[in-house]
C-alpha positions as CSV (number, residue, x, y, z in Angstrom):
1,L,0.2,5.5,9.2
2,Y,-3.0,4.5,7.4
3,F,-1.0,3.1,4.5
4,C,1.3,1.1,6.9
5,T,-1.8,-0.4,8.6
6,L,-3.3,-1.3,5.2
7,V,-0.1,-3.1,4.1
8,Y,0.1,-4.9,7.4
9,G,-3.5,-5.9,7.3
10,S,-3.3,-7.3,3.8
11,K,-0.2,-9.4,4.4
12,Q,-2.1,-12.1,6.4
13,A,-4.4,-13.0,3.6
14,F,-2.1,-12.9,0.6
15,T,1.2,-14.8,0.0
16,S,2.7,-11.9,-1.9
17,I,2.1,-8.4,-3.2
18,H,1.6,-9.9,-6.7
19,A,-1.1,-12.2,-5.4
20,L,-2.9,-9.2,-3.8
21,W,-2.6,-7.3,-7.1
22,D,-3.9,-10.3,-9.1
23,K,-6.9,-10.7,-6.8
24,F,-8.2,-7.1,-7.3
25,E,-6.9,-6.0,-10.7
26,V,-9.4,-7.4,-13.2
27,G,-8.4,-8.3,-16.7
28,E,-4.6,-8.3,-16.5
29,K,-4.5,-4.7,-17.8
30,G,-1.4,-3.7,-15.8
31,Y,-3.3,-1.0,-14.0
32,M,-6.0,-0.8,-11.4
33,T,-9.1,1.4,-11.7
34,K,-10.3,3.4,-8.7
35,D,-13.3,1.1,-8.4
36,E,-10.9,-1.9,-8.1
37,W,-8.8,0.0,-5.6
38,Y,-11.9,0.7,-3.4
39,N,-12.8,-3.0,-3.7
40,L,-9.4,-3.9,-2.4
41,C,-9.7,-1.4,0.5
42,T,-13.1,-2.9,1.5
43,R,-11.9,-6.5,1.3
44,V,-8.7,-6.5,3.3
45,Q,-8.6,-6.9,7.0
46,T,-7.7,-3.3,7.8
47,K,-10.6,-1.0,7.2
48,L,-9.6,2.6,6.3
49,P,-11.8,5.7,6.3
50,K,-12.8,6.8,2.8
51,H,-10.6,9.9,2.9
52,A,-7.6,7.7,3.7
53,Q,-8.4,5.4,0.8
54,L,-8.6,8.4,-1.5
55,D,-5.3,9.9,-0.1
56,I,-3.5,6.6,-0.7
57,W,-5.0,6.4,-4.2
58,N,-3.8,9.9,-5.0
59,L,-0.3,9.1,-3.8
60,L,0.0,5.8,-5.8
61,A,-1.9,6.9,-8.9
62,W,0.4,9.9,-9.5
63,R,1.0,9.1,-13.2
64,D,-2.5,9.9,-14.5
65,K,-4.9,9.9,-11.5
66,V,-7.2,7.5,-13.4
67,H,-5.1,4.4,-13.2
68,L,-2.9,2.9,-10.6
69,H,-0.1,1.1,-12.4
70,K,1.3,-2.1,-11.0
71,P,5.0,-0.8,-10.5
72,D,3.7,2.1,-8.5
73,F,1.4,-0.2,-6.4
74,V,4.3,-2.6,-5.7
75,A,6.7,0.2,-4.8
76,G,4.2,1.9,-2.5
77,W,3.4,-1.3,-0.7
78,H,7.2,-2.1,-0.4
79,V,8.0,1.3,1.1
80,H,5.1,1.1,3.6
81,D,5.8,-2.5,4.7
82,L,7.2,-2.1,8.3
83,E,7.9,-5.8,8.7
84,V,10.5,-6.0,5.9
85,R,13.1,-3.1,6.2
86,D,14.8,-2.3,3.0
87,A,18.2,-0.6,3.7
88,H,17.8,1.8,0.7
89,V,14.3,2.8,1.7
90,K,15.4,3.2,5.3
91,S,18.2,5.5,4.3
92,I,16.0,7.7,2.1
93,A,13.2,7.7,4.8
94,G,15.8,8.9,7.3
95,N,17.1,11.7,5.0
96,L,13.5,12.8,4.4
97,Q,12.7,12.6,8.1
98,L,9.8,10.2,7.5
99,E,9.1,9.2,11.1
100,Y,6.7,6.4,10.2
101,Y,9.6,4.2,8.9
102,G,10.9,4.0,12.4
103,I,7.7,2.6,13.8
104,K,7.6,-1.1,14.8
105,V,4.8,-3.4,13.9
106,E,3.9,-3.8,17.5
107,E,3.1,-0.1,17.7
108,L,0.6,-0.5,14.9
109,Q,-1.1,-3.3,16.7
110,E,-1.8,-1.2,19.8
């Protein structure tokens, strides 16, 4: 749920996931460093505990644990966006019994 609230909280300030990425990934490297990730986490509206920031980093930076690559960032954000339901993601989430994908945005706001 932390990841869903992070996505929800970031959408108000950025026109797209690419705008969010461009704001915090410095130098157009194609990857984000852990320091850049922590900077993103402290600047968006939703504030997460440090352990949740690290857990999400570990999930997204699965390729090498040192860099978060843009395709993984975009995919993770897309999957955890509860306002835009992707039929393919919904099907896979159902098969994997990922209950968070059935949550409505209003429930996050409570």
